[in-house]
DOBA-577637 format. One line per 10 residues: their letters; for each residue x, y, z negated of N, C-alpha, C, CB. Coordinates in steps of 0.001 Angstrom, whole numbers, plus 500000, padded with zeros to 6 digits. Each point is the difference from the previous one (the first is absolute). Glycine has a CB too. Layout:
<atoms>
A) X/Y/Z/X/Y/Z/X/Y/Z/X/Y/Z; ...;
</atoms>
This chain:
<atoms>
XXXXXXXXXX) 500857/498836/500000/499143/501164/500000/500906/501230/500000/498117/498766/498771; 501559/502163/502102/500846/501178/500131/499768/500961/498838/499967/499743/502497; 500953/501150/497315/499935/500990/498928/498801/500914/500215/502506/499911/499716; 497210/500456/501514/498875/500882/500311/498675/499353/499610/501318/501003/501882; 498538/497703/498429/498769/499277/499666/499851/499930/498484/500154/498638/502134; 500969/501062/497159/499942/499947/498537/499622/501351/499400/501721/498190/500036; 498792/502872/500550/499664/501338/499504/498503/500304/500172/502339/500759/500561; 497046/498696/500455/498564/500208/500225/499156/499082/499105/500496/500672/502378; 499948/498108/497418/499221/499025/499228/499893/500409/498538/500736/498199/501568; 500327/502254/497824/499988/500357/498578/498973/501098/499716/502426/499359/499836;
XXXXXXXXXX) 497558/501766/500900/498971/501013/499722/498580/499497/500291/501694/501756/500534; 498162/497394/500504/498672/499465/500312/499492/499087/498894/500538/500155/502429; 500354/499049/497006/499605/499132/498876/499612/500860/498796/501547/498160/500822; 499259/502875/498919/499703/500902/498880/498657/500703/500217/502473/500344/499614; 497264/500086/501621/498727/500646/500328/498839/499020/499809/501182/501514/501646; 499003/497264/498823/498964/498974/499841/499699/499713/498539/500723/499006/502154; 500335/500868/497034/499796/499773/498565/499302/501192/499345/502043/498541/499960; 498326/502657/500455/499365/501208/499453/498519/500045/500348/502182/501219/500180; 497472/498475/501072/498588/499986/500410/499225/498916/499263/500657/500871/502254; 499958/497964/497572/499331/498919/499260/499746/500422/498560/501100/498283/501474;
XXXXXXXXXX) 499873/502387/497905/499841/500471/498627/498875/501030/499911/502442/499574/499570; 497512/501346/501401/498928/500995/500029/498633/499342/500174/501608/501665/500953; 498310/497336/499908/498733/499298/500222/499532/499301/498730/500611/499679/502407; 500297/499671/496897/499643/499320/498744/499544/501017/498961/501657/498165/500496; 499056/502968/499415/499619/501044/499044/498626/500561/500335/502417/500567/499653; 497293/499630/501639/498690/500518/500408/498888/499033/499626/501086/501236/501883; 499147/497472/498319/498988/498994/499643/499741/500022/498499/500707/498563/501944; 500344/501553/497263/499841/500011/498538/499259/501254/499552/502117/498664/499748; 498248/502498/500800/499394/501260/499575/498558/500120/500483/502262/501058/500032; 497459/498531/501202/498672/500188/500576/499034/498876/499681/501076/501267/501795;
XXXXXXXXXX) 499404/497645/497638/499118/498887/499649/499035/500453/498915/501780/498310/500614; 496905/501399/499537/499070/500386/498944/500393/499340/498687/498164/500283/501693; 501848/500505/497261/500384/499449/498710/498817/499317/499344/501738/501776/499746; 498551/497354/499352/498941/499313/499257/499294/501013/499117/501277/497809/500031; 497395/502042/499809/499289/500950/499151/500567/500013/498586/497947/499653/501377; 502202/501535/498089/500550/500126/498658/498916/500290/498977/502135/500802/500986; 496642/499481/499502/498910/500339/499097/499916/501493/499733/500244/497767/498966; 500779/502992/501412/499975/501442/499800/499632/500671/501316/501737/499848/498157; 497249/500981/501813/499560/500681/501208/500957/501143/500328/497600/499384/499509; 502780/500707/501757/500843/501105/500433/499166/501271/500095/501503/498413/501262;
XXXXXXXXXX) 497198/501436/498986/499073/501124/500066/498860/499702/499047/500616/500539/502414; 499097/500394/496720/498970/499783/498981/500675/499633/498694/498323/499256/501739; 500882/500400/497290/500554/499619/498713/499155/500526/498862/502264/499973/501003; 498268/499963/497793/499224/500394/498819/499612/501474/500020/501177/498230/498721; 497600/502047/500837/499571/501378/499771/498946/500006/498897/500496/500640/502414; 499383/500487/496941/498942/500228/499009/499396/501359/500319/501157/498581/498187; 497581/501396/502249/499319/501226/500404/498601/500018/499395/501333/500098/502154; 497908/500934/498152/498634/500150/499491/499047/499972/501189/500788/501357/497984; 498167/497821/501925/499044/499892/501099/499034/501180/499998/500189/497502/499908; 499055/502625/501174/499010/501084/500078/498864/499790/498996/500563/500308/502430;
XXXXXXXXXX) 499412/498526/496943/499031/499729/498932/500592/500330/498626/498960/498194/501417; 502288/502285/498555/500639/500380/498745/500661/498850/499259/498339/501782/499854; 501799/497058/500805/500613/498830/499347/501474/499896/500375/497783/498800/500019; 503041/500806/499018/501414/499743/500291/500092/498665/500734/500778/501322/497947; 499902/498684/503198/500150/498791/500802/501469/499807/500366/497654/500264/500909; 502695/498498/499383/501337/499676/500487/499848/499201/501281/500979/500006/497651; 500128/499714/502979/499965/499192/501231/499394/498630/499740/502018/501213/500842; 498075/498293/497928/499458/498670/499673/498481/499952/500126/501926/499648/498458; 497420/501502/501378/498540/500045/500108/499509/499732/501416/499981/501614/498122; 500902/498436/502855/499587/499827/501386/500487/498681/500596/500020/502470/500236;
XXXXXXXXXX) 500566/496690/498937/500431/498684/500472/498797/499082/500126/502254/500304/498921; 497871/498686/501933/498921/499044/500200/499270/500223/501307/499759/499850/497555; 500419/501310/503038/499397/500298/501308/500927/500978/500721/497608/499622/499127; 502397/500330/502198/500831/500970/500720/499450/501417/499777/500597/498246/501750; 500252/502730/498420/499549/501379/499881/500850/500911/500886/499211/499554/497645; 500185/501572/502687/500686/501020/500781/500440/501102/499042/498641/499464/502098; 502446/501216/498249/500496/501121/499196/500234/501172/500945/501086/498447/498273; 498372/502709/501334/500175/501213/500795/500277/501166/499055/498464/499118/501831; 502562/501667/498481/500341/501179/499211/499392/501236/500666/502157/498913/499190; 497220/501946/500001/499395/501210/500552/499597/500942/498888/499189/498714/501980;
XXXXXXXXXX) 499906/502204/498330/499525/500944/498984/498669/500591/500451/502378/500538/499295; 496825/499914/499750/498635/500406/500301/499906/501319/500768/499320/498794/497960; 501722/502037/502002/499973/501263/500746/500556/499834/501417/500242/501239/497835; 500024/497546/502559/500548/499702/501338/498940/500366/501052/501476/498105/499073; 498891/502691/501921/498995/500474/500945/499552/498986/501055/500970/502203/499630; 499893/496850/500727/499603/499133/501112/500450/498548/499890/500079/502012/501365; 501194/497746/498400/500517/498631/500019/499317/499119/498958/502188/500887/500806; 497714/499602/497961/499452/499167/498911/498531/499646/500214/501623/501072/498452; 497496/499897/501820/498619/499604/500209/499819/499077/501206/499328/502145/498963; 501488/498068/502073/499914/499127/501175/500412/498578/499649/500468/501959/501491;
XXXXXXXXXX) 500666/497893/497823/500474/498659/499606/498999/499324/499068/502385/500767/500243; 497084/499980/498790/499048/499408/499066/498716/499573/500704/500963/501409/498179; 498616/499349/502814/498840/499599/500796/500310/498709/500760/499284/502419/500226; 501900/497531/500396/500386/498793/500759/500118/498788/499079/501221/501441/501660; 499353/498747/497150/500098/498907/499026/498595/499546/499594/502220/500900/499151; 496879/500051/500631/498616/499664/499648/499358/499149/501081/499818/502125/498695; 500421/498225/502557/499423/499240/501113/500558/498573/500041/499721/502143/501295; 501559/497711/498427/500613/498663/499978/499421/499176/498841/502132/500932/501028; 497723/499677/497816/499435/499281/498851/498560/499570/500284/501491/501312/498447; 497738/499546/502202/498622/499621/500358/500007/498848/500994/499228/502359/499599;
XXXXXXXXXX) 501697/497702/501365/500085/498937/501016/500451/498675/499386/500519/501735/501736; 500169/498321/497124/500446/498772/499333/498830/499245/499377/502208/501082/499548; 496675/499602/500282/498777/499336/499541/500122/499359/498629/499476/499599/502355; 499689/499417/497424/499919/499341/498696/501297/499284/499657/497544/499727/500320; 503127/499748/500708/501262/499296/499761/501081/500920/499433/499411/498450/501857; 500457/502842/498406/500992/500970/499540/499564/500760/498754/500734/500217/502344; 498286/499293/496921/499481/500725/498827/501079/500260/498945/497774/498956/500424; 503185/500135/499435/501028/500163/498959/501147/500904/500443/499407/497738/499158; 500643/502582/502125/501082/500833/500525/499825/501431/499494/500203/498534/502065; 500893/502097/497569/499991/501390/499549/500964/500814/500855/499416/499287/497641;
XXXXXXXXXX) 500378/502010/502345/500948/500934/500609/500349/501019/498922/499053/499680/502379; 502217/500552/497410/500456/500941/498982/500364/501320/500665/500845/498108/498548; 498507/502959/501014/500308/501346/500469/500783/500674/498876/497904/500142/501505; 503417/499883/498644/500876/500524/498946/500339/501453/500325/500967/497686/499539; 498642/503212/499565/500250/501411/500266/501477/500331/499912/497743/500532/499119; 502664/500423/501701/501352/500564/499897/499918/501405/499396/500781/498636/502005; 498004/501731/497535/499747/501328/499449/499259/499861/498656/499915/501008/502351; 500740/498370/496653/499293/499737/498739/499615/501260/499224/501235/497872/499901; 499420/503250/500380/499652/501239/499308/498556/500414/500313/502419/500712/500081; 497137/499083/501146/498625/500352/500371/499077/498783/500009/500907/501883/501361;
XXXXXXXXXX) 499652/496943/498918/499170/498798/500156/499844/499250/498682/500761/499822/502372; 498346/500690/496806/499633/499353/498748/499106/498799/500321/500171/502203/498714; 499590/496921/500340/499056/498907/500252/498637/500513/500474/501186/498650/498262; 498333/502455/501152/498700/500560/500387/500023/500504/501448/499585/500643/497600; 501492/500024/502781/500115/500506/501374/500050/498841/500994/501210/502048/499157; 499538/496906/500495/500069/498822/500878/498633/499322/500118/502412/499672/499351; 496883/500208/499533/498688/499344/500016/499030/500745/500913/500393/499168/497662; 499589/502143/502225/499132/500818/500837/500385/499864/501478/499684/501610/498084; 501597/498440/502193/500500/499921/501381/499693/498637/500623/501826/501627/499413; 498387/497318/499833/499834/498643/500546/498546/499567/500118/502190/499447/499019;
XXXXXXXXXX) 496888/501333/500448/498574/499673/500111/499553/499955/501465/499603/501073/497758; 501140/499555/503124/499658/500021/501426/500508/498773/500755/500051/502476/499885; 500676/496656/499432/500621/498865/500680/499563/498680/499367/501968/501445/500595; 498545/497448/499921/499621/498675/499500/500312/499869/498509/500417/499030/502283; 498680/500335/496998/500155/499864/498542/501191/499148/499586/497563/500262/499827; 503015/498978/501114/501163/499170/499671/501309/500778/500036/498775/498054/500919; 501152/503221/499439/501201/500843/499968/500145/500538/498582/499772/500639/502472; 501384/499082/496927/500277/500389/498618/500987/501160/500008/499573/497637/499167; 500020/503482/500277/500896/501144/499886/500907/499837/498802/498301/501466/501092; 502980/498837/499078/500972/499878/498913/500786/501295/499845/500173/497524/500410;
XXXXXXXXXX) 500000/502889/498351/500769/501189/499672/500804/499713/498735/498266/501532/501077; 502362/499469/498388/500799/499839/498784/500818/501250/499802/500098/497495/500272; 500830/502465/498798/500866/501164/499861/501032/499975/501130/499666/500047/497468; 500985/501073/502722/500949/500127/501125/501071/498913/499991/499601/502453/499971; 501052/497217/498887/501022/498946/500032/499435/498642/500434/501209/501224/498195; 497574/498439/501359/499411/498703/500369/499678/499960/501486/499048/499766/497690; 500420/501332/502846/499680/500060/501431/501282/499947/500823/497917/501338/499511; 503092/499440/500087/501270/500003/500744/500651/498616/499995/500319/502420/499404; 499606/496878/499476/500577/498654/499920/499270/499051/500946/500667/500413/497605; 498022/499742/502522/499222/499145/500902/500335/500318/501452/498152/499860/498298;
XXXXXXXXXX) 501966/501421/502016/500400/500411/501358/501349/499364/500350/498737/502198/499760; 502216/497862/499301/501330/499410/500246/499907/498482/500161/501059/501865/498682; 498117/497487/500501/499878/498538/500064/499518/499542/501367/499527/499954/497552; 499646/500862/503099/499487/499653/501323/500852/500594/501123/497710/499881/499016; 503396/500733/500603/500895/500652/500965/499242/501001/500859/501440/497954/500035; 497626/502715/499332/499202/501008/500682/500659/501363/499845/497898/498663/499604; 501470/502341/500961/500531/501363/499972/498879/500939/499578/501709/499476/501814; 498586/501460/497323/499049/501044/499623/500778/501233/499579/498276/498288/499277; 501258/502876/501198/500678/501251/499666/498995/501140/500010/502163/499145/500979; 497927/501704/498007/499140/501183/499930/500514/501021/501011/499457/499584/497537;
XXXXXXXXXX) 499623/500954/503275/500370/500994/501005/499202/501284/499747/500541/498173/501701; 500137/502915/497935/499290/501255/499706/499295/500561/501250/501692/500486/498191; 497167/500161/501568/499271/500700/501056/500153/501504/499795/498342/498088/500214; 501302/502700/500782/500205/501452/499947/499231/500672/498874/500369/499948/502435; 498455/499545/497240/499152/500672/499014/500320/499632/498550/498245/500049/501729; 502870/499275/498050/500379/499590/498650/499494/498611/499640/499987/502384/499361; 499150/497055/501472/499505/498643/499795/501066/499028/500532/497540/500753/500186; 502148/497984/499847/500934/499023/500544/499237/498839/500620/501722/500653/498286; 498963/498614/502536/499483/498746/500535/501041/498932/499688/498664/501164/501868; 501015/497603/498481/500933/498901/499742/500341/499310/501311/499061/499674/497677;
XXXXXXXXXX) 502227/500215/502597/500450/499156/501102/500149/498605/499420/501207/501919/501227; 498366/497061/499525/500052/498645/499436/499991/498938/501091/498833/500835/497959; 501574/497976/501660/499960/498839/500873/498555/499697/500340/502129/499078/499002; 497593/500655/502277/498622/499671/500392/499841/498516/500326/499740/502325/500880; 501253/496899/498785/499973/498560/500230/498992/499334/499062/502413/500059/500739; 496872/498933/499768/499132/499175/499158/500725/498680/499797/497839/501106/500852; 502370/498519/497887/500736/498788/499642/499012/498851/499798/501843/501376/498916; 498469/497455/501628/499225/498791/499728/500782/499166/498995/498931/500019/502323; 500422/499714/496540/500607/499193/498946/499242/498683/499901/500751/502073/498732; 499947/496831/500991/499322/498706/499904/499378/499809/498624/501600/499050/501671;
XXXXXXXXXX) 497812/499789/498106/499287/499720/498744/500916/500032/498779/498406/498614/501304; 502923/501265/498912/500953/500050/498892/500655/501374/499861/500416/497566/500330; 499098/503398/500435/500551/501349/499923/501278/500201/500785/498969/500148/497807; 501343/498903/503098/501206/500137/500829/499656/500693/501312/500984/497922/498965; 499942/502887/501508/499826/500730/501249/499973/499034/501177/501145/502003/499004; 497811/498102/501814/499876/499178/501211/500498/500785/501203/498033/498761/499015; 501538/502489/501087/500401/500840/501121/499138/501250/500043/500760/497978/501283; 499528/502889/499684/499146/501170/500164/498713/499542/500678/502004/501586/500154; 496896/499034/499472/498680/499592/500475/499552/500963/501085/499417/498996/497750; 500355/500471/503425/499654/500809/501169/498504/500297/500014/501913/498985/501288;
XXXXXXXXXX) 497735/502284/498566/498595/500398/500056/499589/500490/501388/500142/500595/497587; 500808/499468/503344/499710/500485/501349/499488/498862/500890/501771/501778/499733; 497186/497573/499826/499364/498902/500741/498585/499863/499476/502213/498783/500373; 496958/500443/500287/498625/499859/499516/499977/499452/498572/499218/499626/502361; 499864/500885/496795/499937/499548/498613/499870/498486/499840/498983/502174/499480; 500254/497178/501395/499817/498544/499886/501320/499267/500202/497642/500237/500822; 503181/500270/500091/501307/499381/500251/500927/500196/498800/499719/500396/502475; 500295/500812/496973/500828/500277/498816/499514/499168/498815/500455/502345/500831; 498223/497496/499043/499443/499209/498893/500451/498548/500082/498015/501525/499924; 502117/497945/501288/500456/498614/500154/501409/499826/499443/498553/499755/502037;
XXXXXX) 502329/501227/498208/501361/499919/499435/499941/500034/498484/500945/501124/502039; 498205/499746/497428/499859/500113/498549/499475/498689/499417/499581/502481/500215; 499450/496907/500420/499383/498779/499501/500937/498797/500086/497795/500920/500682; 503213/499161/500181/500993/498894/500046/500783/499909/498705/500194/500282/502473; 499841/500800/496754/500722/500023/498731/499141/499535/498825/501373/501859/500905; 497307/498002/499326/499083/499629/498908/500241/498556/499592/498276/501641/500833;
</atoms>
């Protein structure tokens, strides 16, 4: 074997070994890990319902549920999402009676249990409004990897910027995925009922 051929073979072997090592590392890193029991999205919370009761995430186990962050002074996104969620819950029919949707405020200073109760009277009764003190609400927002920020308005008032994602949680309170409301309610209800 000539010196030139040997000079080419050594780097090619090294390149091949490097690519093989990268491929093995990619398989190890990208392989789905075994469930650990800890949710990457969601988790423990202690809040107050629109009925004035202290609730935790454990109160919603046993049936799938939706989670949506918003606030009662929201001009468009929140009422639209809550209407769409109401339509999906109605389409779920009797089989979906145990399903709940959690409307967690990002504006606890204004969204008292009484304010939430009044606001939610326009939507499906299975939607549960949740509030609490600012630290409890902020901890829940972080647990769901959501976003919320107070945005001042010109007149001294404020609005809230927030995540508009609807979370689908399974019967054990684990995150399943984002819930698509941009489809017919009956179709969305079928996805929800697969978790029952």
